[in-house]
C-alpha positions as CSV (number, residue, x, y, z in Angstrom):
1,X,-25.3,-240.8,-141.8
2,X,-24.0,-240.9,-145.3
3,X,-22.6,-244.0,-147.0
4,X,-20.0,-244.5,-149.5
5,X,-19.3,-247.6,-151.6
6,X,-15.8,-249.0,-151.8
7,X,-15.2,-251.1,-154.9
8,X,-12.5,-253.7,-155.0
9,X,-11.6,-254.3,-158.7
10,X,-11.5,-257.8,-160.1
11,X,-7.8,-257.4,-160.7
12,X,-7.4,-257.0,-157.0
13,X,-9.7,-259.6,-155.7
14,X,-9.1,-262.2,-158.4
15,X,-12.7,-262.7,-159.0
16,X,-15.6,-260.4,-159.9
17,X,-15.7,-256.9,-158.6
18,X,-16.8,-256.6,-155.0
19,X,-18.4,-253.7,-153.2
20,X,-19.1,-252.8,-149.7
21,X,-21.0,-249.9,-148.2
22,X,-19.3,-247.9,-145.5
23,X,-21.1,-245.4,-143.2
24,X,-19.2,-242.1,-142.9
25,X,-20.0,-239.0,-140.8
26,X,-19.4,-235.3,-141.6
27,X,-15.7,-234.5,-141.2
28,X,-14.5,-238.0,-141.9
29,X,-11.6,-238.0,-144.2
30,X,-11.8,-240.7,-146.9
31,X,-8.2,-241.7,-146.3
32,X,-9.3,-242.7,-142.8
33,X,-12.4,-244.6,-143.7
34,X,-10.8,-248.0,-143.3
35,X,-9.4,-247.1,-139.9
36,X,-13.0,-246.4,-138.9
37,X,-14.5,-249.6,-140.2
38,X,-16.2,-251.9,-137.7
39,X,-14.4,-255.2,-137.0
40,X,-17.1,-257.1,-138.8
41,X,-16.3,-255.3,-142.0
42,X,-12.6,-256.0,-141.6
43,X,-13.5,-259.6,-141.1
44,X,-15.7,-259.6,-144.3
45,X,-12.9,-258.0,-146.4
46,X,-10.5,-260.5,-145.0
47,X,-12.7,-263.6,-145.6
48,X,-14.0,-262.5,-149.1
49,X,-11.0,-260.8,-150.6
50,X,-7.6,-260.9,-148.8
51,X,-7.6,-264.5,-147.6
52,X,-8.6,-266.2,-150.8
53,X,-6.2,-264.2,-152.8
54,X,-3.3,-264.1,-150.5
55,X,-3.4,-266.9,-148.0
56,X,-0.2,-266.0,-146.3
57,X,-1.2,-262.4,-145.7
58,X,-2.5,-260.8,-142.5
59,X,-4.4,-257.6,-142.2
60,X,-3.6,-254.5,-140.2
61,X,-4.7,-250.9,-140.7
62,X,-3.9,-248.6,-137.8
63,X,-2.9,-251.5,-135.6
64,X,-4.9,-254.1,-137.4
65,X,-2.4,-256.1,-139.7
66,X,-2.6,-256.0,-143.5
67,X,-0.7,-257.8,-146.3
68,X,0.4,-257.1,-149.7
69,X,3.6,-255.5,-150.8
70,X,1.7,-252.9,-152.7
71,X,-0.9,-250.3,-152.5
72,X,-4.5,-250.9,-153.5
73,X,-6.6,-248.2,-155.0
74,X,-10.3,-248.5,-154.3
75,X,-12.6,-246.6,-156.6
76,X,-15.3,-244.8,-154.7
77,X,-18.7,-243.5,-155.9
78,X,-18.1,-240.1,-157.3
79,X,-14.8,-241.0,-158.8
80,X,-12.7,-240.3,-155.7
81,X,-10.1,-242.7,-154.7
82,X,-8.5,-243.8,-151.4
83,X,-5.4,-245.8,-151.3
84,X,-4.7,-248.5,-148.8
85,X,-1.0,-249.1,-148.2
86,X,-0.1,-252.6,-147.1
87,X,3.1,-254.5,-146.7
88,X,3.9,-258.1,-147.1
89,X,4.1,-259.9,-143.8
90,X,6.5,-262.8,-143.6
91,X,5.5,-266.1,-142.1
């Protein structure tokens, strides 16, 4: 099983650049990578990046809630990009 690295830029996380490795299988579309992430990875992204930067946000991709009235581009190894669309959740 191959792995790709997703890098969150410092401008996004508010601290140093942060990377995670994500396993992918043949046929996976990069745009769907986040949908396929295990819950533990969602939790890690939430705790290390989203929550510290945006305490009032909640995460959801494909039924799991996200927050930011923007889209985030994550640079992948090889120069490809995926974009995560997220919207601000009131509360």
